[in-house]
N, C-alpha and C positions, 0 to 999 in steps of 0.2 A: 504493499500501500503506500500511495506517495506520502510524502509528509513528513516534517520532523517527527511528529507523534505518531509513526504509524502503529497498527496494533498486530502486525505479524510481518512476514518478507512478503512483501506485496510488489507486483512488477515494477519496473521503472520505466519501462518505453510504453508508450502508448500505441493501443493494438491499432490493425489498418480500421478504418474508418470510411464513410460512403464517400467523401471527398478529400482529395490529396491536399487542396488549398479551401482556406473558410475566407469565403465570398461574402460580403454584406454580413445580413444578420445582427447588426451592433445593437440595435434597441430592443431584438428579443432577447438578444444575451442578457441586457441588462436587466429584463422583465425576469427572466427565469433566475438569475440570481438572487434577485428580490424575492420572488417566491420561494425560493429556498431559505430565506433568513425567517419568512412567516410561516412554511411549514413543514414539517417530518417528514412528509410524503408528498413528493410532488411526479405526476406522469404527463411527458410529454408524448401527445397522442398526433398522430397526422396517417397520410396514405405512405406507403413505402416507397422509397425513394425521395422523402421529403426532407430531407437531413435532420432527422432525430436526434442520431447517435451524435454528430460531431459536435451540434449545439451542445448534447448533452455531456459529452466529454471538458469543453469549452468552461461549462457554467461550473464543473465538477472544479475544475482548475483554477480557475478563479475564487469560488468558495473555499478552497482549502489552502490558499495561498497567503491568507492572512490578511487580507485586504482591510485595510482600516478602512473602508466605507462601509464593510460589513461589521468589524468590530470583531472581538476575541483573538486568541492567538490561532497560529495555522494548524491546519489538520490534515489526516490522511484521508486518503481515497481507492477505491478501487472500483473497475468496471469488469461485470459480467455477460460473457456473450453467451447468450441464451441461444440463438438459434440452429447448433448442432447438437443441441440436446431434444432427444424425442421421447425419452421415456420419463414421467414426470416423478418417479421417483428418483432421478439422477440430479433433479434439480439442486438440489443441497450440494451434494460433492460436486457439480459443476461452480457454486461459489465457490466453496472450502480449495478446491483447485486454482482458480481463478486467483484469490486472493494467496497463494504460496503459503496456506496455514496446513502444517504436518502434523498427524497426530496416529499414531503406533497402536491408540488404547481402541476398545471393544466402544467406544463411545459411539452415538451417531453425528453425523457430521452438524447436524442441528446443534446437540449440546456442545461440539468445538467451537461453533461461532460464536455461541454464548458467552463461552469459558474467553476465546479468544478479543471479543469484543467489547467484555463488561467494564465498564468507567471508563471509556475510551470516546473520544470525542471525534468521529467517523463518517463519511457518505460513500454508501453503497450504491452504484450506479448497474441496475439492471436493464441489460440492452436486449432488446427485442422479445418480451414476454410474451404476448399474445397466443401462441399455438399452447402456452404451458401455466393460462392465469389462473386456473384453479391453485394448483401447486405453489407460484410464487405468491399468490393471493394470502395463502393460509401462511406461509412463510413468512413474508413480511411482516404479516398482523404479530406475531409473535416475536420476531426481531424487536417490532417497535414498541410492543407492548414491555419487554422484559429489558431493553437497553435503552435508556432513556436520553442518551448524549447519540445514539444513532440516526442519522437521516438516510434516507432512501431516493434516488432519485431513478424511475425507472421510464423507459420508452418501449411503444406500442401501438397498435394501431385500435386499439379500443382500453378504458380503464381498467383498473384492477379491481375498483367495485368495493375498497375499504370505506370505512368511515374516517372521516379527516382529511381523506385523500384530493389534492389539489391538483386540476385538472390545468393542462397547458397546450391547447390545440395550436398546432404549428401550422402555418398556411404556407403556400408556396411563396419563393421567391416575388418582390416587385417586379414591377418591368427595368427599372435600371440595373438590379441586383442581378435580374436571369440576364441581360445585356453582358452584364460583365465578368458572370460567371462562363457564359459561353463564349466568350472573345478571351478569357483565360484559359480555358481548356482547348480552345483551337490553337493558340499558341504554343502547348507542349507538344502540337502535332507538327508544327512549323508553317499553322495556317494563320494569316493576317485575316481580322474580322474587323471589318467597319462599324461602327453604330447608326444602321440605316433603316428604313422603312421596311425591308425583306427581313432583316436578323430579328428586329422587334416583332415583327410577325410569327415568325418561327418561334419566335421565346413564348409569344401571346398561345400561337394553338398549342405547345405543350406546356401549360398552364403553368410557367415558372418550377416546375417542379426538378429539381436538381439532377437526379438520376439521368430523369429523359434528356434534359440539356447536354449531359454527360456523352451520352451515348451520340447524341447529335451531332457534337462536336468532332466525334471522332470520324463520321462520314463527310465534312467537310474537306477532308483530304482530296475525296473524289467528284464532290459535287460543289455547286455554287449556294449558297443561300437562296437564289431564287431556285434551282431545281431539288434544293431539297426540301423547299414549300409545296412544289407541286406535287412530290410523292407524299408528302402529310396530308396532303388535302385528298389524293385519292383515296389514301389508308382510312383517314375519317369517312368519306364517305360512305364506304364499305362496309364500316361499325354501325353505321349510324343514321344512313341513308340520308346523308346529307344535313340533320340539323345538328351542326357541331358546334354553334354557338354554346348547345345546353350541356356539352359536353362535362360528363363529370371529371373531376381531377383523377380518380383512381383509372378511370377509363383513358384518360389522354396518357399516364404511364404505360399503361398497357399495351397502348398502341404504338408508343415508343418504343418499348419492345419487342413489339411483334413486327413494326416496321424494320428496324433493324434486322432482327431475324432473316425477314425476308429479302432483304438487301446483301446477308451473306451468300456466300457459296453453298453447292449441296454438301461439301465435306467440313466446312465453316457450323453448317446446322446441326451436320451428325455429330461433330465434337462438341459442339455446346450441348446437344442432349445429353451426352455420355458422361459428361463431365460432371454433370448435376448427381451423380451417384455419389461422390467427394464430400465427406462433412468436413467443412471449415476451409482448412488448406490441402496443397496435394504438390508434388513434386513432377518433374517431367519426366522421369523413371516409371512412377505409378502411372500416370496418364498415357504413356507410350504402352505399356501393358494392359492397363483396364479397357481403354478405349481402342485398340487395334483391333479390326475383326474386316466385314463385308463392307467393302465401300470406303476404305481408310487403313492406310498399313501401316504399322509402326515406322516405319522409314519418314512418313509424313505428318505425324503428329506433330514434330516443332514446328513447320512450316506454317500448319492451320493453327495450332496455339498462338504463332506469332501475330497473327492477324488478328486473331481475336484479341489479342492484348491489344493491337495497333486502334482499335475501335473501340476499346473501354469496357468491352464484354468480360475481361478478365482482368486482373489486376497483379502485380508481381511485387513482394516482399521480401525483404533478406530475414533469416533467422541463425540462431546460431548453429541448425543443420542444413545451412546453405538458403538458395532461393526457394521460393515457396511460390504458389499462385491460389489464387482465389477468385469465387466469383460470389456476386452480392446475392444476397438470400433472392431478391426479387426476380434477380436475373437466373437464379437455379431453380427457382419454382416453376421458371418457364421452361427451363430445357426438361424439367423433370416430367412435365405434363406431355411433352412433347414425348420422351422416352415412353411413357407410358401407351401413348396413342400409336407410335410405331409398333409397338408389343415387344421392345426389348428390355423394358426393364429388369426382369427376372437374369435376365442372362449377363447384364450390366451388374448387378448385384453381385452374382457368384463370383465373375471376375473380379470386383474389388474385393469379396471376401478373400479369393485365392491369394491374391496378391499380399493381403494383410497377414493370411497365414504363412506365409514366404517371409516375410519381411520379422514377422516375431521369429520364427524359426531361426533368421540368420540373425537378428541380435541378441538370442539367447547364446547361440555358438560365438560369438563376437565379444559376449560379454568376459570371456576369458581371454582377454587380446590387449594390445595395445590399442586395439579401438574402442576400449572400455566408456570413455569419457564422450566419444561419437554416439556409442548407443546411447548411453543415457539423453544426450541432447535429442534424436531422432526421437526415440521414443516419446520425450517429451511433448514434442510438435505433431508427433501422428497419433496421440491419445484419442481424439476425437475420431478418428478415420478407424482404428481399434475397437473403439467402445461399436460402434456401427456393425464392424464384422463379426465381434464378440453378440450382438443382438441378432443380426444375421441368422447365424447359427444356431444360437437358442431357443428361437421363436420357428424352428423346423425341425419336426422329429428325427429324421431319416439324418440331420446333420448334428445330433446331441455332441457324436464322438469329437467332431472339430472343433465345439465349443469346448470341449474337456481340455481338448488337447491346447489351442489358443490361451485359454484363461494359466492352464499348468506351465506353458512356455512363458509367459511374464511374468513368473516367479520373480525375477531378478529386479523387473518394475516395480511390483507391490512389495519387496523386500526390502531394495537396496536404493531405490529412490524414493520410498517414504510414502508410498496409498497402498497401506494394509488394508486399511477399512474397507476400500473401492476393491483391492482384490479381495477382500472375503466376500464381497458381495457377488463377482460373480463366480467365482470358485463353489461357494452354495448353491446360488442357480444350476451351475453346471452337473454337479453331485447327483443332484437330484433328479438328472434327465438318464434313461435307459439307455446302454449302449451299447452295441453287440463286441465294440472294440475295447476289452478289459484294458489294453495297457493304457489307452486315452484315460480312461475313469481313473484307474491308478494314480497317475500323475498329478491330475487334480487334487487329489484325495490327498498324499504327502505334502503338497503345495500348501491344500487347505489346512492340516493340521501345522505345518510350518508356520504359517500367518497367527495361527489361535496362539500358538506358545510365544510366540514375540508379541500379542497382545494380552497375553498374561490371563486368557479366558482357558484354564488346565484341561475340564472335561469335555468340552466339543473338541479340544485338541487332542485328548487323547482317545476319543470314539474313534475322531477321522485315520486316527496314525494305527490303530488295533484294525479297523477296519483294511485300511490300506494292506498290511502285513499278512492278515489271513487269505484276504482274496489274491494277493501276489504269491504267497506261498501254495496257495490251489493251483494256479495260474504257471505255477514255475516261471516265474518273473524275477532274476534273482537281482537285476536293478532296483527295481521297487521293492523288494525285500532292504536291499541295502539303505535306500532313502528314507522309508517308515523307519527303521530301526537308529537310522541317526539322528532323527527329528526327535524320537523318542527320548534316544540318551542325551540331546538338547533340552527335554523339558525337567528330566531329571538333574540335570546344572543348576537349570535356574529355582527348579525347588530344593537344593540343597542336600540330594539323596547321591553324593558326591561318589561313593563305591558304585553305586547302578548306574551311574552316568559314567564313567569312568570304563565300564563293562561294556555296555551298548558302543561307546564310540568307539572301542577298539575295535571290536565283531563288527560294527561297521567299515572301519577302514579298511580292516582284512578282505570284506566282500567288495569294496571298491578298487582294491590291486588286484582280485580274483579274477574281476569282469575287464580290467584296463580302464577304469573310470578313474578320469581328473579332469579337475574344475573347479572353479570359486568354492562349491558347494563343499566338494573334497575339501578343500584346504579348510573352508570353516571349520569341518570337523576334527582336523587336526589342531585348530587353535581351539575347538570347546574342549578337546581333552587335554591341551596343556593346560589350560583354565581348571579344569578337574584336578589335575597332578598339584597345579601351584596352591590351589586350596586344602590339599591333603599333606602338606610341606615338603613337596619335590621340587622347589625351585628351579634347580638346573636342568632336569629332565623336561620343564615348562620349557625354558630358554633353548633344548636341545631344539624342541617341536617346532617352537614359532620361527627360530633361525633359518629352519629347513624349507618351512611356510614361506619365508622372507624371500630365500633364495629363489625357489621357483615361482613367485609371482613376480620378482623384476625379471627371470628369463624369458616369462611370457607378457609382460607388460600389464599385471593385474595390479589392481590398486586397493579395491574394495576390501579382500580379504586380507589385503597386507596392512590394509590400516588396523585391523583387530588385532594379527599379529605384534604390530607395532604397539599396541596398546599393555598386552602382556609383558613384551619387552621392556618397557618404561616402567612398570610396575617391578622388575624384576632389577632394573638400571637404581630406582629408587632405595631397593631395600638393600644394596651394595655400596648405597652410600655412594651413588652420584646424580646429585640433583640434577646438574647441567644438561646429561646426557640422556636423563628422563624427561627433561622438558623437550629436548630437541625432538625425542621420538614422538612423544605426546604432539607436540604442533604439525608435525609432519600426518600424524594420525585425524588429527582431528581437521585440518584442513581439508583432506579426503573425503573425510566423512560429511562432512558441512555441504563439500560440491555436489555431493550425491546424495543430499538432501535426508542422508541415513541419522535421523532424530537419535535412535540409540548409541549410535557410534560416537556422536558429539557431543551427548551429555554424560558417557561415560567418562570420556576424556577432560573433560570440564571439572569432573569429580574428581581426578586423580591431581588432573593439573592444580588443584587447590592443595592436595597435601604437598606437589612439589613446592609449590609456593611459599607454604607455611615455614618448609624446611629449608629453603633458602632467606628466611629471616623476615618475612612479610605477613602477619598472620591479618592485616587489614586488607591486602586484596586476597588473601586466601576464603576468607569471610565472603567477600563479595562474590568471588565463585561459587560458593557454596548456594549462595542465594539465587544467581542466575540458576543453576542447576537445579536448584529446588522449584525454579519456575517451568522449567522445560519438562519434568519429570511427568506432571499429571497428564501431559500428552505423549508419554512415551505408556505408561502405565505404573505398577505399582514401585513407588521409588525404590532403585536396585534391587528389582523382583522381591522386596520384603523377603533379599537374604539377608542370614547371617554372614556369610561370607563376602558376597560383594558389599556389604555395608560395612566391614571392618574400617577399609580406612576411611570412608565417611566421619564414620563416630572418633574416629583418633584423631582427624582433621578439628572435628569440631570440637573435639573437649580441651586441645590445646591451643584454640583460637581464644577460643572463650575463657580461660586460663590467663592468656596474655591480655585478652582484651576486658576482659569482663564482661557479662551478661548483655548490660544496655547496650556497650559499644559493640558487640557481637550482632547483635540484632540488628542494630542501627545500619552495619556494612551489609550485611545480608539482607535487608529491606533494600538497600542500593542496586545490589545486585538483582533482585526480584522484578526492579522496574524497566531492564533488558530485555527489550526484544532476542530472537534468536540470532538474528544477523549480528546484533549488538554484543550480543553476549560470547560469541565466538571471537569477534575483534576483542573483545577485551580479553579474553584468555591466552590469543595469540598477539598481544602486548601493541596492536596497530588498529591503525582507523578505519579499515576497511579488509574485507574477509576476500580469499583466493576466490576467483571465478572459475567456473568448471573446467571453462577452455584453457586456463592457464596453469593447467596440472605440469610436472614435469613430465618430460620423455622417458618411455621406459626406457629399459638396460637391454632389450632384449638383443641378439646377434643380429643386425642386417635388416632392424623391423622399423619401422614407420608409417606414420600416418599415410604420405603419398605412396610408399611402397606396397602400401597395404590395400590400396585402393585398386587396383588394375588399369587396365586400357583406358584412357583420359579420364582417369579420375572416379568412373562410374560403376555404383554396385551394385549388383542384382541380389533380391533375397534368395535366400536359401529354399531350394526344392523341398526339401526334406531332413529332420533331426538325425545325427551321425552319430554316434557311438565318440569315446575316446573324446571328449571335448565339451560336449553339450550335456545338457542335465536329461538324462535319455529315455526315462520311464514313460512314456508315451511318444 
């Protein structure tokens, strides 16, 4: 969330909006800002393409800026794009995801929102809610009732219908502003536009709707304003029988889109329709695979896409995962109608599903490689499409096994990238379905058990893991048996049954070796065994195990499992009287865990850094760090798992800090730490003003390995066709 008082790790960059340039609207902006000052719920309504999103974002920026005319301190805000969300149950997940909030517990996303926003002055922008009005209205009502400092700015084609809602109908642009916008957008295509009678008539016929004007500007590369006007006349007569003066504004927009569609070549119209299967954004490789077929070869997709880009049907944006493309919702909806009309929607949805099944398989395999950070960034931007693919699989009975495979293959996203709650929902849905493919269900079961273990939900975790093992033994699936046994050992570890944890983990590691399995999960099993050995007093053996993990990780460029090995090695360094070495290891560990949104790894590192800081003679900072960790633990689960073993260093640090500072001063320092959000807590623990970005992680040590060399010809990556043993999590 933007602003100095942000209630979480909210995004710092503006999401793509309806217009690339904000033209006019100064009066509306001032009025909307004033409305936000008077009401806690303001809904901007209007036809599609009228500019609701852009105006809402500008108003939110002004509201949060601490403008003295508004009064009060600067505050934080965040925008949630709801257009890609189809399931009303996922509205809350979309809000949590958009605001960058991470929660590893069994709490619902709504409970997470209430926890993180409590007592904070914030503005939530819900953009494009009309297809989810019931779920959004219910969520907004509860948030506003329980969070007195929260305001909500919503945009849609209809009201939410809540008490106290202040409606802000947004009209199209006036004549001068419409001409200004048309001229501005035409200039981006290299076409000068004069303010003359023909241009003004074009703007009048298009009712001043910004999206319609932008589409028209794209056509000025080939048509003069007079020619454009004649074509609009023909289109209007077709739709209205000549009564164009009474044309409704929504009809004007649809006319502009339909007219733009008619002017496209057959290949452009075909690609427009096929691109509508994507949720939110897509990349070129996905478009080439999904949209190729009869009438359009994969080799020609780029050329046709470039034409749609030039005509403003598609827009391009830069992301951490590379260039992406998107269609505006209204344009996508038009394409989807055409896709249904030509009877090709089902086939395109299956091709979309197949591409993202392959993508998930590739990402799972590449999670254990120098491309781990690339995988994390890629999955982050592809989540809307992955959700669409999951929904496609789980709503077709004959494709249940594909949904189970996809939900299980994304274990690294749920576990390693801080999305336990969403992952658990998909996994539970998948295992409820009958499947003829036992292997896919077994994988979903052990991943479900793993997620539940990390959430501290012992009974469901044990049930899923027992079911997985029993069925795996009956079907003679040694990989699934190994994973079920491994995660049962992990459960014993966090519930303080160290002897059982060691037995299960050693057995699981033996099974992995027998079948030739080596990946991040296997290495985590070795780190967990090291923890069990350390807690039982054999620190040298723990160090030996983790040094081996560290070596293997660095040879393969793996960072996630390596960070947990560094945590154990840091604890050993502290025990051996080397706080400087321990701090260096923990800084490395924390930087990587935070970059991957791994909240458990982050909070464990901060806890141990507090003890190291105390050892180095700074009880004040140690207390601050303990307070910061204390704020993070509710989003992880039971603090330090409720484990006497994990809690011992914390208690030792707190007792010594209280003795040095006194109870009152300790509480004061801990309270200061509790006021830090996740980013600020990590920055404080690392002793610098900003945290390491995911893309800035150090390069791996692997022989001859690197990002460019791994991408193959022309930097292009193709999703894997199928899961593979010896490098991927294979029980499925």
